[in-house]
C-alpha positions in Angstrom: 82.4 100.6 106.8 84.3 97.6 105.5 87.9 98.0 105.9 87.9 98.1 101.9 85.8 100.8 101.5 87.8 102.9 104.4 91.3 102.4 102.7 89.9 103.7 99.2 90.5 99.9 97.7 87.8 97.8 95.7 87.0 94.4 97.4 89.5 91.5 96.5 87.9 88.8 94.9 86.6 85.3 96.8 88.9 82.5 96.5 86.5 81.2 94.1 86.8 84.0 92.2 90.7 83.9 91.4 91.6 82.8 88.3 93.6 79.0 88.2 97.0 80.7 87.5 97.7 84.0 90.0 100.6 85.5 87.8 100.3 89.6 88.8 98.8 88.6 92.0 100.3 88.7 95.5 100.9 86.2 98.3 100.3 87.3 101.6 101.9 85.1 103.8 99.3 84.0 106.8 100.2 85.5 110.2 101.0 81.7 110.9 103.8 81.3 108.9 106.4 80.1 110.5 109.3 79.8 107.4 111.7 82.9 108.2 112.6 83.3 104.6 108.6 83.9 104.2 107.3 85.3 107.6 105.0 88.5 107.3 106.2 89.1 103.6 103.9 89.8 100.7 105.6 88.0 97.6 104.6 89.5 93.7 103.9 86.4 91.2 105.8 86.9 88.0 104.9 84.0 86.5 102.5 81.0 87.3 101.7 77.8 85.2 101.7 74.0 85.2 105.3 73.9 85.4 105.8 75.8 88.7 106.2 79.6 89.6 108.2 82.6 90.3 107.7 85.9 92.6 109.4 88.1 94.3 109.2 89.1 98.1 108.6 92.9 97.9 108.9 94.2 101.3 112.5 92.9 103.0 114.9 95.9 102.3 118.5 94.8 103.3 121.1 97.6 104.5 122.8 97.4 101.0 122.5 100.5 98.4 122.0 99.9 94.8 125.8 101.4 94.2 127.6 98.9 96.0 125.3 96.3 94.8 125.8 96.8 91.1 129.3 98.6 90.8 128.3 99.9 87.2 124.9 101.5 88.7 127.4 103.7 91.3 127.3 106.7 89.1 123.4 107.2 88.8 121.2 109.3 90.7 119.8 105.8 91.7 123.2 105.0 93.6 121.6 105.1 97.4 118.5 103.3 96.8 117.9 100.2 99.3 118.3 96.9 97.9 115.5 93.9 98.4 115.6 90.8 99.0 113.6 89.6 96.2 113.9 85.3 98.0 116.1 82.8 99.0 116.8 81.6 95.6 120.2 82.4 93.6 120.9 85.9 95.7 123.9 86.7 93.5 121.1 87.8 90.6 119.3 91.6 91.0 116.9 91.9 89.5 114.3 95.1 88.8 110.8 95.9 89.5 109.8 99.8 87.6 106.7 101.5 86.2 108.2 101.9 83.1 111.2 103.1 81.4 111.6 106.1 79.4 110.2 105.8 75.7 109.0 102.0 76.7 112.6 100.5 76.9 112.5 96.9 77.9 114.3 93.9 77.2 112.8 90.7 75.3 112.9 88.9 78.9 111.0 91.5 80.7 107.3 91.0 82.2 104.6 93.2 82.7 102.6 90.6 84.8 100.1 92.9 86.0 99.6 96.7 84.2 102.0 99.2 85.8 104.7 96.4 87.4 107.0 95.7 84.7 110.2 93.1 86.1 113.5 93.3 83.9 115.8 91.2 84.1 118.4 92.5 82.0 120.6 95.6 83.8 122.2 96.5 80.4 118.4 98.2 79.8 118.4 99.5 83.1 121.8 101.4 82.9 121.0 103.7 80.4 117.6 104.7 81.4 119.1 105.3 85.0 120.6 108.0 83.8 118.4 109.7 82.0 116.8 113.4 83.7 113.2 111.9 82.5 113.4 109.3 85.3 112.4 111.7 87.9 108.9 110.3 88.0 110.4 105.9 87.4 109.0 103.9 90.4 111.5 101.1 90.5 112.3 98.1 93.2 116.2 96.1 93.2 116.1 92.7 94.4 118.4 90.2 95.2 117.5 86.9 94.9 113.7 85.4 94.0 111.1 82.9 95.3 110.7 79.7 93.4 108.2 77.0 93.3 108.0 73.6 91.6 105.2 72.3 89.6 102.4 71.3 92.4 104.1 73.3 95.0 102.3 76.6 95.4 99.3 75.1 94.7 100.1 72.7 97.9 101.1 75.8 99.9 97.5 77.3 98.8 95.7 74.1 99.8 97.3 74.8 103.0 96.3 78.2 103.5 99.9 79.1 103.3 99.2 82.1 101.9 96.4 84.6 101.6 95.7 85.6 97.7 95.0 89.6 96.3 95.3 91.2 93.0 99.3 93.1 92.2 99.4 96.6 92.2 101.8 99.3 91.6 100.6 100.9 94.9 101.4 97.8 97.1 104.4 96.8 94.9 106.1 100.1 95.4 105.1 101.3 98.8 107.0 104.1 100.2 106.5 101.9 103.4 107.5 98.6 102.9 107.2 97.7 106.1 103.8 98.1 106.3 103.3 96.0 103.0 102.3 93.0 104.7 99.7 94.8 107.1 98.1 96.8 104.4 97.8 93.5 102.1 95.8 91.6 104.8 93.8 94.6 105.0 92.7 95.0 101.7 91.2 91.1 102.5 88.8 92.3 105.4 87.3 90.3 108.0 89.4 88.0 110.1 93.1 88.8 108.5 92.3 93.0 109.5 93.2 91.6 113.1 95.8 90.3 111.9 97.1 92.8 110.1 96.8 94.9 113.4 97.5 92.4 115.9 100.1 89.9 114.2 97.7 86.5 114.5 94.7 85.8 113.0 92.3 84.6 115.9 90.7 81.1 115.3 87.1 80.5 114.6 85.0 78.0 116.3 
């Protein structure tokens, strides 16, 4: 039984089966990644095209709660939710990833990069939704900052094997155990990556 079957997940695509642009995919940091901003991270790509890429680190919770980060949300039922560090760029901005607001509310700037994962940068849409009782089944992540790549930069990092690419999913993005997301994502890749997930390093191949 392979790692994918064991965890009830479909086998991820091979590298030559991936699309040219990776919107909606997860970038999983290789175990050799030394950049402190991205070591053992999983980054959900909101957009990737010839003009560059933008994504959010989904597995780095901070110690700050939402009510402290966004004062106007301090009275909502979500006030004690931890805010995540979405990346090193513009950490004074707070963003939201969610599974769908009541009534399908969203701003013109909202992005559904993959089914069931919606990026919403407009808190004027989010705030009233968070106060509604029917958000009890809503899954959401609140993040400060983001990760960005200039044209060609991500392609260079991919060619250098800095990242492992797998399809994004709500199960990973909104995991109840964010510290395990990096390991879970490596397990989905299987093979030698399974070893990296369990040990923290990837053995070399002779």
